[in-house]
N, C-alpha and C positions, 0 to 999 in steps of 0.2 A: 422492140426486141433488142436485147443486148448485142453488141458487136461480137463479144466473146463471152462464153459462159462455161464455168465448171460447176458440176452438180454432184456433190458427195463423191469426189474423185479421190481414189487411192492409187498409189503407184509403188510397186515393190521392185527391188533389184535383188533377186535371191532372197536372203533372209532379212534384208534391210527394207524397212518401210519408210520410203522417202516422203510420201504424202499420205495423210491419214484423214480421209473423208473431208476434203477441202471443197468449199463452195465459194464462188467468186464470179461477179458480173462486171463487165466493162461496158459502159454506155457511151453513146455518141457524144463527142466533144469534151470528154473529161480526160484528165491525166491522173492515172492511178499509180501510186507508189507502192511497190512491194518491199517492205523493210524487214530486215532480220539478220541474224548473224550468219557467218559462213556455214554452209552445210544445213541450212534451215529448210531447204526444199524450193527455194525461189526459182532457180534455173530449171529444175525438173518441171515445175508448173508452166514456165514459159515454153519449154520444149513440147509439152502436151498441146498447148494452144496453137503452136505453129506447125504441128503435125510431124515432128521428128520422133516423138514417142507416143505410145498408146497407153491409155489408163488401164491399170489392172482391174479396177472396178469403178463404177460411176460413169458419168457422161461428160464429154467435152464438146462444145460447139463453137464454130467460127462462122460468123454471119449466118447463123441458124442451121448449119450443116456440118459435115465432116471436115475437120481441119486438114486432112490429107488430100482434099479435093484441090487440084491445081488451079481451078478457076477462082476458088476462094483465097488461096494463098497468093494469087496475083494482086490481091487488094491489100496486102500487108507489107510492111517493111520490117527488117530484123537486123539488129546488131548483136551478135553473140558475145560472150565473155572474151573469147579468143578468136581472132580473125586472121586468116592467112591471105596476104595480098601477093600477087605475082611480082617478084622483085624487079623484073626487067621492064614491066609496064610503067608508063608515066601516069601521074595522077589523073590527068585528063583522059587518058586512054582507059583507065579503070572505070571512070564515070561513064564513058561512051559504051564500054562493054556491058555494064549493068543496065544502062538505059535502053540498050537494044532489045531487052526482054519485055519492055512495056510499050503499050500502044501510044501513050501520051506522056513521055518523061519530062521532067524538069530540064530546061536547057542547061548545058554544062556550065556556062558562065554564071548563070543565076545561082545554081546549086553551090558552086565553089565560093562565090561571094558570100552567100548566106552563112557558110561555115568557116569563113576566114581562110580559105585555101587558094585564093586566086593566084597568089605569088608562087604557088607550088605546082601549078598545072603541068609544067614541063619537067618536073623532077621525077626520077624513077622512084618507085615506092621503096625499093631496097635501100635507098639513101635517106629515107625519112627517119626522124626520131620516133621513139615510141609514142609520144604524145601526138605527133602529126599523123601517124598511122591510125591512131585511135579516132582522131577527128575525121579522117577520111572514111573510116569504117562506119561511123555514125552517119555521115553525110549520105553514104550509099543507101542507107535504109530509107531515105526520103526521096530518092530519085524518081521512083515510079508513081508519085502522087498518091501514096497509100491512104486508106481511110483509117487504118490502125497500125501503129508502130510498136514493136516490142524491142526494148533496149535493156540489155543485161549488163549492169555495171558500166554505164556509158562513159564515165569520166575517169576510168582507171588509167593511171599514168599521166594525167594532165596536171599542169601547174595551176595555181589559183586563178590567174587571169584567163587561161584557156578554158578552164572549167566553167567560169562564169559566162564567157562568150558562148560556150556550147549550151548552157542553160537558156540563154536568151533566144538562141535559134530554136530550141525545143519549144519554148513558151509561145513562139510566134506561129507554130504549126497549127493549122485550123482543124485537124482531125483529132483522133484519140491516141493516147499513149499509155502503154503499160511498161513501167520501168522498174528494175530491181536495183537496190542499193543497200549497203549496211551503214551508210552515212545519213544521219538524221538531217544534217544541214542541207544535203542534196534534195531529200524528199520535201523538206520545208520550202525550198526554193521553187519547186516544180509542181508538186502534186496538189490536186483538189481533194483527194481522198487517200487515205493511207491504210493499207492492209499489212498487218504484222504477222509474219510466219515464224514459228519456232518449233523445232522438232517435228516438222512435217504437218503441223496443224495451224489453222488460222487462230491466232490469239486475240486479234482485235481487228475491226474494220470501222474506222472512225475518222474524225476530222484531225487536221494538223494540231489544233489547240489541245485536243484530248491526248494526242501522242506526246506533245511537248510536256504536258503535265505528268504523264506517266513515267517518261524516261528521266525525269528529274529525281527519281528515287536514288538513294545511296544504300550501299550494303556495309553495315558495320559488323565486323567479325571479331570474336574474342574467345578466349578460353576461360571457362568458369563452370561452376556447378549449377547455378540457377539465376534466371533473370525474371524479376516480377513483371506484372503487367504495367507497361509504361505508355503514356499518351503518345509519345513520338514513334512508337513501333507500329508499323503497318502489318507486318507478318514476321514470323520467326520459324526457323528450321535448324536442325542439327545435322552435322555431317563430319565424320571422322573426328569426333570429340570437340568440334568447334561449334559455337552458337553463331548463327547468321541472322542479323536483324535488319529488316528493310525499313527505311525511314525517308521521309521527304526533307528532314533537317537533321543532319548528323551531329551538328554542334549541340542542338537542344537535347538529342538523345544521350550524348556523352555526359552532359550536365545532369540529366536525370539519373543516369547510372551512378554517378558519384554521390548525388544527393540521397539516393536510396540506399547507399552503403553497399552496393553490389561489389563483391570481390571478383576482379577479373584481371587478366594479363594478356599480353600479346595482342593488343588492340590494333585492328587494321580497318581502314576506311577506303572503299572503292566505289566508283560509279557503278550502278547496277547495269547489267547487260539488258538489252531489249527483251530477251526472253524472260529474265528474272522479273522485270517490271510488269510484263503482261501476265505472267503466271501469278504474280502477286495480286493483280487486279481480278483475274478470273477466280482465284481461290477465295478472295474476299467477297465476291458477289455470289458465289455458288451456295 
């Protein structure tokens, strides 16, 4: 049985459809990365799994039951996107406070050492840098020895060395993790499986290699009347008088445009967004 499951889940906020018939399972021992642009619905899905929101339709399960059940929530750890820490409490006191809610918490010293916070144990949280606060917020998700941890943008505000140290601590966790990010590098470093969300929908649920290949697409935009069928073009669409061509090789595409004698102007080349990459894939396969 999956530790967490969403089955055809939709969630509305008034007229806004944040999730549109999303299905997702998280199994024992795996790290699942939710990848997608800001506003894609990643945080909404996490909030459904941890019982902070209810689905408008569909079903959400946590350990086979209601995510709002306190007994089930006791078996998870959570780091939300934004975390407020009592500014007058010391780092060690924050750990002790959270640990008091669990029957068998990780000892304070062990937890702080795991997340590189030992030297900060006596510092008040109000005096921590943004990155230090973020590391503490992530550490607190693991204090109760959870079976499943939900991390929403866990490395926001961290420098490169701190980010990589945190990745290592997450990788050593023996349980399951569902984390959100819009950084492909972070998902590549951590996840066994990648679920890409865009516009409230699951655009792909696949391996790291598949994701890497997809997001290698480039968007070549130009103004012109017509572009013939070219080998380097994966998909094409028009928007506000511009032609947008998706391609894995922008250099080859530009050469083909010139060789074919296509009249164009205002050429622009950009990395494709994750949503564009996966929409290209799904439209190509449909």
